[in-house]
PyMOL Python script that loads the backbone (N, CA, C, O; Angstrom):
from pymol import cmd

cmd.read_pdbstr("""\
ATOM      1  N   MET A   1      -9.597   9.817  19.581  1.00  0.00           N
ATOM      2  CA  MET A   1     -11.036   9.758  19.624  1.00  0.00           C
ATOM      3  C   MET A   1     -11.474   8.484  20.338  1.00  0.00           C
ATOM      4  O   MET A   1     -10.866   7.429  20.155  1.00  0.00           O
ATOM      5  N   PRO A   2     -12.502   8.574  21.132  1.00  0.00           N
ATOM      6  CA  PRO A   2     -13.007   7.367  21.782  1.00  0.00           C
ATOM      7  C   PRO A   2     -13.538   6.377  20.754  1.00  0.00           C
ATOM      8  O   PRO A   2     -14.123   6.757  19.739  1.00  0.00           O
ATOM      9  N   GLY A   3     -13.322   5.110  21.039  1.00  0.00           N
ATOM     10  CA  GLY A   3     -13.830   4.078  20.155  1.00  0.00           C
ATOM     11  C   GLY A   3     -12.891   3.713  19.022  1.00  0.00           C
ATOM     12  O   GLY A   3     -13.135   2.731  18.322  1.00  0.00           O
ATOM     13  N   GLU A   4     -11.822   4.474  18.818  1.00  0.00           N
ATOM     14  CA  GLU A   4     -10.871   4.132  17.765  1.00  0.00           C
ATOM     15  C   GLU A   4      -9.814   3.195  18.319  1.00  0.00           C
ATOM     16  O   GLU A   4      -9.561   3.163  19.523  1.00  0.00           O
ATOM     17  N   VAL A   5      -9.197   2.428  17.417  1.00  0.00           N
ATOM     18  CA  VAL A   5      -8.112   1.531  17.793  1.00  0.00           C
ATOM     19  C   VAL A   5      -6.882   1.902  17.002  1.00  0.00           C
ATOM     20  O   VAL A   5      -6.969   2.517  15.939  1.00  0.00           O
ATOM     21  N   GLU A   6      -5.735   1.522  17.533  1.00  0.00           N
ATOM     22  CA  GLU A   6      -4.470   1.857  16.880  1.00  0.00           C
ATOM     23  C   GLU A   6      -3.889   0.633  16.198  1.00  0.00           C
ATOM     24  O   GLU A   6      -3.851  -0.449  16.783  1.00  0.00           O
ATOM     25  N   CYS A   7      -3.434   0.799  14.957  1.00  0.00           N
ATOM     26  CA  CYS A   7      -2.776  -0.276  14.226  1.00  0.00           C
ATOM     27  C   CYS A   7      -1.428  -0.553  14.889  1.00  0.00           C
ATOM     28  O   CYS A   7      -0.640   0.375  15.071  1.00  0.00           O
ATOM     29  N   PRO A   8      -1.143  -1.790  15.251  1.00  0.00           N
ATOM     30  CA  PRO A   8       0.117  -2.087  15.922  1.00  0.00           C
ATOM     31  C   PRO A   8       1.347  -1.952  15.024  1.00  0.00           C
ATOM     32  O   PRO A   8       2.469  -1.867  15.525  1.00  0.00           O
ATOM     33  N   GLN A   9       1.149  -1.931  13.699  1.00  0.00           N
ATOM     34  CA  GLN A   9       2.287  -1.841  12.799  1.00  0.00           C
ATOM     35  C   GLN A   9       2.634  -0.412  12.417  1.00  0.00           C
ATOM     36  O   GLN A   9       3.808  -0.041  12.406  1.00  0.00           O
ATOM     37  N   CYS A  10       1.625   0.396  12.104  1.00  0.00           N
ATOM     38  CA  CYS A  10       1.928   1.743  11.613  1.00  0.00           C
ATOM     39  C   CYS A  10       1.432   2.838  12.551  1.00  0.00           C
ATOM     40  O   CYS A  10       1.731   4.014  12.346  1.00  0.00           O
ATOM     41  N   HIS A  11       0.671   2.455  13.584  1.00  0.00           N
ATOM     42  CA  HIS A  11       0.169   3.367  14.614  1.00  0.00           C
ATOM     43  C   HIS A  11      -0.874   4.369  14.128  1.00  0.00           C
ATOM     44  O   HIS A  11      -1.177   5.325  14.841  1.00  0.00           O
ATOM     45  N   HIS A  12      -1.429   4.174  12.934  1.00  0.00           N
ATOM     46  CA  HIS A  12      -2.589   4.971  12.539  1.00  0.00           C
ATOM     47  C   HIS A  12      -3.774   4.533  13.391  1.00  0.00           C
ATOM     48  O   HIS A  12      -3.800   3.401  13.875  1.00  0.00           O
ATOM     49  N   THR A  13      -4.738   5.398  13.578  1.00  0.00           N
ATOM     50  CA  THR A  13      -5.926   5.014  14.327  1.00  0.00           C
ATOM     51  C   THR A  13      -7.104   4.844  13.370  1.00  0.00           C
ATOM     52  O   THR A  13      -7.232   5.571  12.385  1.00  0.00           O
ATOM     53  N   PHE A  14      -7.958   3.873  13.675  1.00  0.00           N
ATOM     54  CA  PHE A  14      -9.075   3.523  12.825  1.00  0.00           C
ATOM     55  C   PHE A  14     -10.272   3.168  13.677  1.00  0.00           C
ATOM     56  O   PHE A  14     -10.146   2.898  14.871  1.00  0.00           O
ATOM     57  N   GLU A  15     -11.443   3.172  13.046  1.00  0.00           N
ATOM     58  CA  GLU A  15     -12.659   2.703  13.713  1.00  0.00           C
ATOM     59  C   GLU A  15     -12.505   1.212  14.001  1.00  0.00           C
ATOM     60  O   GLU A  15     -11.844   0.507  13.239  1.00  0.00           O
ATOM     61  N   PRO A  16     -13.098   0.720  15.078  1.00  0.00           N
ATOM     62  CA  PRO A  16     -13.022  -0.721  15.374  1.00  0.00           C
ATOM     63  C   PRO A  16     -13.504  -1.560  14.182  1.00  0.00           C
ATOM     64  O   PRO A  16     -14.496  -1.231  13.532  1.00  0.00           O
ATOM     65  N   GLY A  17     -12.788  -2.634  13.917  1.00  0.00           N
ATOM     66  CA  GLY A  17     -13.145  -3.518  12.814  1.00  0.00           C
ATOM     67  C   GLY A  17     -12.472  -3.144  11.502  1.00  0.00           C
ATOM     68  O   GLY A  17     -12.487  -3.947  10.570  1.00  0.00           O
ATOM     69  N   ALA A  18     -11.883  -1.956  11.392  1.00  0.00           N
ATOM     70  CA  ALA A  18     -11.271  -1.527  10.148  1.00  0.00           C
ATOM     71  C   ALA A  18      -9.787  -1.899  10.066  1.00  0.00           C
ATOM     72  O   ALA A  18      -9.190  -1.801   8.993  1.00  0.00           O
ATOM     73  N   VAL A  19      -9.192  -2.317  11.167  1.00  0.00           N
ATOM     74  CA  VAL A  19      -7.756  -2.602  11.190  1.00  0.00           C
ATOM     75  C   VAL A  19      -7.497  -4.050  10.815  1.00  0.00           C
ATOM     76  O   VAL A  19      -8.129  -4.968  11.336  1.00  0.00           O
ATOM     77  N   ARG A  20      -6.570  -4.231   9.917  1.00  0.00           N
ATOM     78  CA  ARG A  20      -6.075  -5.565   9.615  1.00  0.00           C
ATOM     79  C   ARG A  20      -4.579  -5.433   9.392  1.00  0.00           C
ATOM     80  O   ARG A  20      -4.123  -4.372   8.965  1.00  0.00           O
ATOM     81  N   PRO A  21      -3.820  -6.444   9.657  1.00  0.00           N
ATOM     82  CA  PRO A  21      -2.373  -6.327   9.489  1.00  0.00           C
ATOM     83  C   PRO A  21      -2.000  -6.069   8.036  1.00  0.00           C
ATOM     84  O   PRO A  21      -2.609  -6.619   7.119  1.00  0.00           O
ATOM     85  N   VAL A  22      -1.012  -5.242   7.845  1.00  0.00           N
ATOM     86  CA  VAL A  22      -0.445  -5.008   6.520  1.00  0.00           C
ATOM     87  C   VAL A  22       0.536  -6.143   6.251  1.00  0.00           C
ATOM     88  O   VAL A  22       1.270  -6.565   7.144  1.00  0.00           O
ATOM     89  N   ASP A  23       0.544  -6.633   5.015  1.00  0.00           N
ATOM     90  CA  ASP A  23       1.450  -7.722   4.659  1.00  0.00           C
ATOM     91  C   ASP A  23       2.899  -7.286   4.895  1.00  0.00           C
ATOM     92  O   ASP A  23       3.302  -6.231   4.407  1.00  0.00           O
ATOM     93  N   PRO A  24       3.686  -8.065   5.625  1.00  0.00           N
ATOM     94  CA  PRO A  24       5.077  -7.687   5.912  1.00  0.00           C
ATOM     95  C   PRO A  24       5.920  -7.497   4.650  1.00  0.00           C
ATOM     96  O   PRO A  24       6.828  -6.666   4.631  1.00  0.00           O
ATOM     97  N   GLY A  25       5.625  -8.262   3.598  1.00  0.00           N
ATOM     98  CA  GLY A  25       6.368  -8.110   2.345  1.00  0.00           C
ATOM     99  C   GLY A  25       6.116  -6.768   1.686  1.00  0.00           C
ATOM    100  O   GLY A  25       7.018  -6.200   1.071  1.00  0.00           O
ATOM    101  N   VAL A  26       4.904  -6.257   1.807  1.00  0.00           N
ATOM    102  CA  VAL A  26       4.571  -4.946   1.247  1.00  0.00           C
ATOM    103  C   VAL A  26       5.303  -3.860   2.022  1.00  0.00           C
ATOM    104  O   VAL A  26       5.829  -2.917   1.430  1.00  0.00           O
ATOM    105  N   ILE A  27       5.338  -3.992   3.354  1.00  0.00           N
ATOM    106  CA  ILE A  27       6.061  -3.011   4.169  1.00  0.00           C
ATOM    107  C   ILE A  27       7.544  -3.008   3.808  1.00  0.00           C
ATOM    108  O   ILE A  27       8.140  -1.950   3.607  1.00  0.00           O
ATOM    109  N   ARG A  28       8.135  -4.204   3.727  1.00  0.00           N
ATOM    110  CA  ARG A  28       9.563  -4.304   3.394  1.00  0.00           C
ATOM    111  C   ARG A  28       9.841  -3.674   2.034  1.00  0.00           C
ATOM    112  O   ARG A  28      10.778  -2.890   1.881  1.00  0.00           O
ATOM    113  N   TRP A  29       9.021  -4.022   1.054  1.00  0.00           N
ATOM    114  CA  TRP A  29       9.204  -3.499  -0.294  1.00  0.00           C
ATOM    115  C   TRP A  29       9.081  -1.977  -0.311  1.00  0.00           C
ATOM    116  O   TRP A  29       9.886  -1.297  -0.947  1.00  0.00           O
ATOM    117  N   LEU A  30       8.090  -1.446   0.377  1.00  0.00           N
ATOM    118  CA  LEU A  30       7.866  -0.006   0.395  1.00  0.00           C
ATOM    119  C   LEU A  30       9.010   0.728   1.078  1.00  0.00           C
ATOM    120  O   LEU A  30       9.432   1.784   0.607  1.00  0.00           O
ATOM    121  N   THR A  31       9.514   0.193   2.169  1.00  0.00           N
ATOM    122  CA  THR A  31      10.536   0.903   2.935  1.00  0.00           C
ATOM    123  C   THR A  31      11.958   0.645   2.475  1.00  0.00           C
ATOM    124  O   THR A  31      12.825   1.502   2.646  1.00  0.00           O
ATOM    125  N   GLU A  32      12.216  -0.525   1.891  1.00  0.00           N
ATOM    126  CA  GLU A  32      13.586  -0.868   1.528  1.00  0.00           C
ATOM    127  C   GLU A  32      13.889  -0.745   0.040  1.00  0.00           C
ATOM    128  O   GLU A  32      14.997  -0.361  -0.337  1.00  0.00           O
ATOM    129  N   GLU A  33      12.925  -1.063  -0.798  1.00  0.00           N
ATOM    130  CA  GLU A  33      13.225  -1.148  -2.219  1.00  0.00           C
ATOM    131  C   GLU A  33      12.568  -0.075  -3.064  1.00  0.00           C
ATOM    132  O   GLU A  33      13.034   0.211  -4.167  1.00  0.00           O
ATOM    133  N   LEU A  34      11.520   0.512  -2.580  1.00  0.00           N
ATOM    134  CA  LEU A  34      10.771   1.465  -3.385  1.00  0.00           C
ATOM    135  C   LEU A  34      11.228   2.875  -3.062  1.00  0.00           C
ATOM    136  O   LEU A  34      11.009   3.364  -1.953  1.00  0.00           O
ATOM    137  N   THR A  35      11.860   3.530  -4.021  1.00  0.00           N
ATOM    138  CA  THR A  35      12.373   4.885  -3.785  1.00  0.00           C
ATOM    139  C   THR A  35      11.847   5.815  -4.860  1.00  0.00           C
ATOM    140  O   THR A  35      12.534   6.074  -5.848  1.00  0.00           O
ATOM    141  N   TRP A  36      10.648   6.314  -4.679  1.00  0.00           N
ATOM    142  CA  TRP A  36      10.058   7.256  -5.614  1.00  0.00           C
ATOM    143  C   TRP A  36       9.107   8.154  -4.850  1.00  0.00           C
ATOM    144  O   TRP A  36       8.670   7.839  -3.743  1.00  0.00           O
ATOM    145  N   SER A  37       8.804   9.270  -5.467  1.00  0.00           N
ATOM    146  CA  SER A  37       7.742  10.125  -4.949  1.00  0.00           C
ATOM    147  C   SER A  37       6.983  10.655  -6.158  1.00  0.00           C
ATOM    148  O   SER A  37       7.492  10.646  -7.279  1.00  0.00           O
ATOM    149  N   GLY A  38       5.776  11.110  -5.918  1.00  0.00           N
ATOM    150  CA  GLY A  38       4.923  11.548  -7.012  1.00  0.00           C
ATOM    151  C   GLY A  38       4.021  10.417  -7.454  1.00  0.00           C
ATOM    152  O   GLY A  38       3.660   9.556  -6.652  1.00  0.00           O
ATOM    153  N   GLN A  39       3.657  10.415  -8.717  1.00  0.00           N
ATOM    154  CA  GLN A  39       2.749   9.407  -9.277  1.00  0.00           C
ATOM    155  C   GLN A  39       3.516   8.346 -10.049  1.00  0.00           C
ATOM    156  O   GLN A  39       4.431   8.652 -10.814  1.00  0.00           O
ATOM    157  N   GLU A  40       3.132   7.108  -9.837  1.00  0.00           N
ATOM    158  CA  GLU A  40       3.665   5.981 -10.607  1.00  0.00           C
ATOM    159  C   GLU A  40       2.488   5.124 -11.028  1.00  0.00           C
ATOM    160  O   GLU A  40       1.576   4.906 -10.231  1.00  0.00           O
ATOM    161  N   PRO A  41       2.481   4.629 -12.267  1.00  0.00           N
ATOM    162  CA  PRO A  41       1.392   3.739 -12.675  1.00  0.00           C
ATOM    163  C   PRO A  41       1.316   2.522 -11.752  1.00  0.00           C
ATOM    164  O   PRO A  41       2.337   1.918 -11.422  1.00  0.00           O
ATOM    165  N   THR A  42       0.117   2.174 -11.346  1.00  0.00           N
ATOM    166  CA  THR A  42      -0.073   1.048 -10.429  1.00  0.00           C
ATOM    167  C   THR A  42       0.478  -0.236 -11.029  1.00  0.00           C
ATOM    168  O   THR A  42       1.113  -1.019 -10.322  1.00  0.00           O
ATOM    169  N   GLU A  43       0.251  -0.466 -12.300  1.00  0.00           N
ATOM    170  CA  GLU A  43       0.720  -1.714 -12.920  1.00  0.00           C
ATOM    171  C   GLU A  43       2.245  -1.829 -12.872  1.00  0.00           C
ATOM    172  O   GLU A  43       2.773  -2.905 -12.591  1.00  0.00           O
ATOM    173  N   ARG A  44       2.944  -0.749 -13.140  1.00  0.00           N
ATOM    174  CA  ARG A  44       4.415  -0.760 -13.084  1.00  0.00           C
ATOM    175  C   ARG A  44       4.886  -0.991 -11.649  1.00  0.00           C
ATOM    176  O   ARG A  44       5.832  -1.741 -11.407  1.00  0.00           O
ATOM    177  N   THR A  45       4.220  -0.342 -10.712  1.00  0.00           N
ATOM    178  CA  THR A  45       4.586  -0.482  -9.309  1.00  0.00           C
ATOM    179  C   THR A  45       4.327  -1.907  -8.825  1.00  0.00           C
ATOM    180  O   THR A  45       5.144  -2.475  -8.099  1.00  0.00           O
ATOM    181  N   TYR A  46       3.194  -2.485  -9.224  1.00  0.00           N
ATOM    182  CA  TYR A  46       2.887  -3.854  -8.819  1.00  0.00           C
ATOM    183  C   TYR A  46       3.886  -4.835  -9.440  1.00  0.00           C
ATOM    184  O   TYR A  46       4.279  -5.804  -8.790  1.00  0.00           O
ATOM    185  N   ALA A  47       4.291  -4.601 -10.663  1.00  0.00           N
ATOM    186  CA  ALA A  47       5.293  -5.459 -11.301  1.00  0.00           C
ATOM    187  C   ALA A  47       6.605  -5.411 -10.516  1.00  0.00           C
ATOM    188  O   ALA A  47       7.264  -6.437 -10.348  1.00  0.00           O
ATOM    189  N   SER A  48       6.981  -4.235 -10.041  1.00  0.00           N
ATOM    190  CA  SER A  48       8.189  -4.096  -9.217  1.00  0.00           C
ATOM    191  C   SER A  48       8.040  -4.880  -7.916  1.00  0.00           C
ATOM    192  O   SER A  48       8.969  -5.562  -7.483  1.00  0.00           O
ATOM    193  N   TYR A  49       6.867  -4.777  -7.297  1.00  0.00           N
ATOM    194  CA  TYR A  49       6.610  -5.535  -6.077  1.00  0.00           C
ATOM    195  C   TYR A  49       6.725  -7.036  -6.349  1.00  0.00           C
ATOM    196  O   TYR A  49       7.383  -7.749  -5.591  1.00  0.00           O
ATOM    197  N   LEU A  50       6.092  -7.525  -7.423  1.00  0.00           N
ATOM    198  CA  LEU A  50       6.140  -8.955  -7.749  1.00  0.00           C
ATOM    199  C   LEU A  50       7.574  -9.430  -7.941  1.00  0.00           C
ATOM    200  O   LEU A  50       7.924 -10.529  -7.510  1.00  0.00           O
ATOM    201  N   TYR A  51       8.394  -8.628  -8.572  1.00  0.00           N
ATOM    202  CA  TYR A  51       9.798  -8.981  -8.809  1.00  0.00           C
ATOM    203  C   TYR A  51      10.528  -9.191  -7.488  1.00  0.00           C
ATOM    204  O   TYR A  51      11.373 -10.079  -7.379  1.00  0.00           O
ATOM    205  N   SER A  52      10.205  -8.373  -6.481  1.00  0.00           N
ATOM    206  CA  SER A  52      10.919  -8.457  -5.205  1.00  0.00           C
ATOM    207  C   SER A  52      10.267  -9.401  -4.201  1.00  0.00           C
ATOM    208  O   SER A  52      10.875  -9.728  -3.182  1.00  0.00           O
ATOM    209  N   ALA A  53       9.027  -9.850  -4.474  1.00  0.00           N
ATOM    210  CA  ALA A  53       8.276 -10.620  -3.477  1.00  0.00           C
ATOM    211  C   ALA A  53       8.704 -12.076  -3.362  1.00  0.00           C
ATOM    212  O   ALA A  53       8.393 -12.727  -2.364  1.00  0.00           O
ATOM    213  N   GLY A  54       9.395 -12.592  -4.337  1.00  0.00           N
ATOM    214  CA  GLY A  54       9.807 -13.990  -4.273  1.00  0.00           C
ATOM    215  C   GLY A  54       8.640 -14.937  -4.452  1.00  0.00           C
ATOM    216  O   GLY A  54       7.806 -14.747  -5.337  1.00  0.00           O
ATOM    217  N   ASP A  55       8.580 -15.959  -3.610  1.00  0.00           N
ATOM    218  CA  ASP A  55       7.579 -17.020  -3.754  1.00  0.00           C
ATOM    219  C   ASP A  55       6.238 -16.727  -3.086  1.00  0.00           C
ATOM    220  O   ASP A  55       5.302 -17.514  -3.228  1.00  0.00           O
ATOM    221  N   THR A  56       6.123 -15.615  -2.364  1.00  0.00           N
ATOM    222  CA  THR A  56       4.891 -15.380  -1.601  1.00  0.00           C
ATOM    223  C   THR A  56       4.287 -13.998  -1.857  1.00  0.00           C
ATOM    224  O   THR A  56       4.049 -13.254  -0.906  1.00  0.00           O
ATOM    225  N   PRO A  57       4.035 -13.639  -3.115  1.00  0.00           N
ATOM    226  CA  PRO A  57       3.427 -12.322  -3.357  1.00  0.00           C
ATOM    227  C   PRO A  57       1.948 -12.312  -2.975  1.00  0.00           C
ATOM    228  O   PRO A  57       1.289 -13.351  -2.923  1.00  0.00           O
ATOM    229  N   VAL A  58       1.453 -11.114  -2.714  1.00  0.00           N
ATOM    230  CA  VAL A  58       0.015 -10.943  -2.488  1.00  0.00           C
ATOM    231  C   VAL A  58      -0.584 -10.343  -3.755  1.00  0.00           C
ATOM    232  O   VAL A  58       0.144  -9.905  -4.647  1.00  0.00           O
ATOM    233  N   SER A  59      -1.895 -10.325  -3.828  1.00  0.00           N
ATOM    234  CA  SER A  59      -2.577  -9.838  -5.020  1.00  0.00           C
ATOM    235  C   SER A  59      -2.373  -8.340  -5.216  1.00  0.00           C
ATOM    236  O   SER A  59      -2.003  -7.621  -4.288  1.00  0.00           O
ATOM    237  N   ARG A  60      -2.620  -7.888  -6.431  1.00  0.00           N
ATOM    238  CA  ARG A  60      -2.545  -6.456  -6.746  1.00  0.00           C
ATOM    239  C   ARG A  60      -3.489  -5.682  -5.842  1.00  0.00           C
ATOM    240  O   ARG A  60      -3.129  -4.631  -5.312  1.00  0.00           O
ATOM    241  N   GLN A  61      -4.707  -6.205  -5.666  1.00  0.00           N
ATOM    242  CA  GLN A  61      -5.693  -5.544  -4.825  1.00  0.00           C
ATOM    243  C   GLN A  61      -5.172  -5.389  -3.394  1.00  0.00           C
ATOM    244  O   GLN A  61      -5.331  -4.330  -2.786  1.00  0.00           O
ATOM    245  N   ARG A  62      -4.555  -6.433  -2.860  1.00  0.00           N
ATOM    246  CA  ARG A  62      -4.025  -6.379  -1.492  1.00  0.00           C
ATOM    247  C   ARG A  62      -2.893  -5.365  -1.404  1.00  0.00           C
ATOM    248  O   ARG A  62      -2.819  -4.619  -0.427  1.00  0.00           O
ATOM    249  N   VAL A  63      -2.009  -5.317  -2.400  1.00  0.00           N
ATOM    250  CA  VAL A  63      -0.916  -4.336  -2.393  1.00  0.00           C
ATOM    251  C   VAL A  63      -1.499  -2.929  -2.387  1.00  0.00           C
ATOM    252  O   VAL A  63      -1.061  -2.082  -1.608  1.00  0.00           O
ATOM    253  N   VAL A  64      -2.483  -2.670  -3.245  1.00  0.00           N
ATOM    254  CA  VAL A  64      -3.094  -1.334  -3.313  1.00  0.00           C
ATOM    255  C   VAL A  64      -3.756  -0.985  -1.981  1.00  0.00           C
ATOM    256  O   VAL A  64      -3.623   0.142  -1.505  1.00  0.00           O
ATOM    257  N   GLN A  65      -4.463  -1.933  -1.377  1.00  0.00           N
ATOM    258  CA  GLN A  65      -5.106  -1.679  -0.081  1.00  0.00           C
ATOM    259  C   GLN A  65      -4.072  -1.421   1.012  1.00  0.00           C
ATOM    260  O   GLN A  65      -4.234  -0.506   1.819  1.00  0.00           O
ATOM    261  N   ASP A  66      -3.014  -2.222   1.039  1.00  0.00           N
ATOM    262  CA  ASP A  66      -1.981  -2.036   2.057  1.00  0.00           C
ATOM    263  C   ASP A  66      -1.263  -0.709   1.875  1.00  0.00           C
ATOM    264  O   ASP A  66      -0.978  -0.019   2.854  1.00  0.00           O
ATOM    265  N   LEU A  67      -0.965  -0.345   0.628  1.00  0.00           N
ATOM    266  CA  LEU A  67      -0.299   0.935   0.391  1.00  0.00           C
ATOM    267  C   LEU A  67      -1.199   2.097   0.793  1.00  0.00           C
ATOM    268  O   LEU A  67      -0.718   3.085   1.348  1.00  0.00           O
ATOM    269  N   ALA A  68      -2.489   1.997   0.523  1.00  0.00           N
ATOM    270  CA  ALA A  68      -3.419   3.047   0.949  1.00  0.00           C
ATOM    271  C   ALA A  68      -3.419   3.155   2.468  1.00  0.00           C
ATOM    272  O   ALA A  68      -3.443   4.260   3.010  1.00  0.00           O
ATOM    273  N   HIS A  69      -3.393   2.035   3.149  1.00  0.00           N
ATOM    274  CA  HIS A  69      -3.332   2.000   4.605  1.00  0.00           C
ATOM    275  C   HIS A  69      -2.066   2.692   5.113  1.00  0.00           C
ATOM    276  O   HIS A  69      -2.073   3.315   6.175  1.00  0.00           O
ATOM    277  N   LEU A  70      -0.986   2.577   4.345  1.00  0.00           N
ATOM    278  CA  LEU A  70       0.302   3.172   4.724  1.00  0.00           C
ATOM    279  C   LEU A  70       0.479   4.591   4.188  1.00  0.00           C
ATOM    280  O   LEU A  70       1.559   5.167   4.318  1.00  0.00           O
ATOM    281  N   GLY A  71      -0.563   5.160   3.589  1.00  0.00           N
ATOM    282  CA  GLY A  71      -0.500   6.552   3.143  1.00  0.00           C
ATOM    283  C   GLY A  71      -0.112   6.756   1.695  1.00  0.00           C
ATOM    284  O   GLY A  71       0.277   7.860   1.314  1.00  0.00           O
ATOM    285  N   VAL A  72      -0.209   5.711   0.870  1.00  0.00           N
ATOM    286  CA  VAL A  72       0.093   5.810  -0.562  1.00  0.00           C
ATOM    287  C   VAL A  72      -1.189   5.442  -1.314  1.00  0.00           C
ATOM    288  O   VAL A  72      -1.385   4.278  -1.663  1.00  0.00           O
ATOM    289  N   PRO A  73      -2.060   6.418  -1.565  1.00  0.00           N
ATOM    290  CA  PRO A  73      -3.344   6.119  -2.195  1.00  0.00           C
ATOM    291  C   PRO A  73      -3.228   5.872  -3.700  1.00  0.00           C
ATOM    292  O   PRO A  73      -2.267   6.287  -4.347  1.00  0.00           O
ATOM    293  N   GLU A  74      -4.228   5.191  -4.227  1.00  0.00           N
ATOM    294  CA  GLU A  74      -4.333   4.991  -5.670  1.00  0.00           C
ATOM    295  C   GLU A  74      -5.369   5.973  -6.211  1.00  0.00           C
ATOM    296  O   GLU A  74      -6.439   6.152  -5.628  1.00  0.00           O
ATOM    297  N   ILE A  75      -5.032   6.606  -7.334  1.00  0.00           N
ATOM    298  CA  ILE A  75      -5.966   7.503  -8.009  1.00  0.00           C
ATOM    299  C   ILE A  75      -6.148   7.003  -9.434  1.00  0.00           C
ATOM    300  O   ILE A  75      -5.348   6.214  -9.938  1.00  0.00           O
ATOM    301  N   ARG A  76      -7.201   7.470 -10.069  1.00  0.00           N
ATOM    302  CA  ARG A  76      -7.486   7.115 -11.468  1.00  0.00           C
ATOM    303  C   ARG A  76      -7.582   8.422 -12.249  1.00  0.00           C
ATOM    304  O   ARG A  76      -8.293   9.342 -11.846  1.00  0.00           O
ATOM    305  N   ASP A  77      -6.858   8.500 -13.376  1.00  0.00           N
ATOM    306  CA  ASP A  77      -6.929   9.719 -14.177  1.00  0.00           C
ATOM    307  C   ASP A  77      -8.156   9.678 -15.090  1.00  0.00           C
ATOM    308  O   ASP A  77      -8.920   8.713 -15.076  1.00  0.00           O
ATOM    309  N   ALA A  78      -8.332  10.736 -15.881  1.00  0.00           N
ATOM    310  CA  ALA A  78      -9.510  10.851 -16.754  1.00  0.00           C
ATOM    311  C   ALA A  78      -9.592   9.727 -17.779  1.00  0.00           C
ATOM    312  O   ALA A  78     -10.683   9.382 -18.233  1.00  0.00           O
ATOM    313  N   ASP A  79      -8.446   9.152 -18.150  1.00  0.00           N
ATOM    314  CA  ASP A  79      -8.419   8.047 -19.111  1.00  0.00           C
ATOM    315  C   ASP A  79      -8.649   6.690 -18.462  1.00  0.00           C
ATOM    316  O   ASP A  79      -8.732   5.678 -19.158  1.00  0.00           O
ATOM    317  N   GLY A  80      -8.752   6.657 -17.137  1.00  0.00           N
ATOM    318  CA  GLY A  80      -8.976   5.395 -16.425  1.00  0.00           C
ATOM    319  C   GLY A  80      -7.705   4.705 -15.997  1.00  0.00           C
ATOM    320  O   GLY A  80      -7.766   3.593 -15.472  1.00  0.00           O
ATOM    321  N   THR A  81      -6.546   5.323 -16.200  1.00  0.00           N
ATOM    322  CA  THR A  81      -5.276   4.728 -15.779  1.00  0.00           C
ATOM    323  C   THR A  81      -5.098   4.942 -14.281  1.00  0.00           C
ATOM    324  O   THR A  81      -5.318   6.043 -13.776  1.00  0.00           O
ATOM    325  N   CYS A  82      -4.700   3.886 -13.569  1.00  0.00           N
ATOM    326  CA  CYS A  82      -4.512   3.965 -12.122  1.00  0.00           C
ATOM    327  C   CYS A  82      -3.062   4.306 -11.784  1.00  0.00           C
ATOM    328  O   CYS A  82      -2.123   3.781 -12.381  1.00  0.00           O
ATOM    329  N   PHE A  83      -2.912   5.193 -10.817  1.00  0.00           N
ATOM    330  CA  PHE A  83      -1.592   5.620 -10.344  1.00  0.00           C
ATOM    331  C   PHE A  83      -1.561   5.534  -8.820  1.00  0.00           C
ATOM    332  O   PHE A  83      -2.572   5.751  -8.153  1.00  0.00           O
ATOM    333  N   LEU A  84      -0.391   5.214  -8.286  1.00  0.00           N
ATOM    334  CA  LEU A  84      -0.162   5.322  -6.850  1.00  0.00           C
ATOM    335  C   LEU A  84       0.555   6.628  -6.603  1.00  0.00           C
ATOM    336  O   LEU A  84       1.460   6.995  -7.352  1.00  0.00           O
ATOM    337  N   VAL A  85       0.156   7.340  -5.552  1.00  0.00           N
ATOM    338  CA  VAL A  85       0.704   8.660  -5.250  1.00  0.00           C
ATOM    339  C   VAL A  85       1.432   8.616  -3.932  1.00  0.00           C
ATOM    340  O   VAL A  85       0.842   8.348  -2.886  1.00  0.00           O
ATOM    341  N   ARG A  86       2.730   8.884  -3.993  1.00  0.00           N
ATOM    342  CA  ARG A  86       3.568   8.877  -2.782  1.00  0.00           C
ATOM    343  C   ARG A  86       4.178  10.249  -2.609  1.00  0.00           C
ATOM    344  O   ARG A  86       4.767  10.800  -3.539  1.00  0.00           O
ATOM    345  N   LYS A  87       4.036  10.798  -1.419  1.00  0.00           N
ATOM    346  CA  LYS A  87       4.602  12.117  -1.126  1.00  0.00           C
ATOM    347  C   LYS A  87       5.964  12.005  -0.515  1.00  0.00           C
ATOM    348  O   LYS A  87       6.587  13.020  -0.204  1.00  0.00           O
TER     349      LYS A  87
END
""", "prot")
cmd.dss("prot")
cmd.show_as("cartoon", "prot")
cmd.util.cbc("prot")
cmd.orient("prot")
């Protein structure tokens, strides 16, 4: 589409101004250490990320935003519990 830009890391296309780099630690964790599909509680998933991030973790909010950017959205069930969904 005209006017869209391509993310240099994942090659998704977005409206101008919507692209920001995904944290490299989140990409590494998602591709190298995270092996699941389906729904996982966000808190458990973030705890796993923190364990692997070492001295430079990013916030829970940033992890959720980066994962959504990479195709792993967060949903909330009827009880208000947040889950990340990976296909």
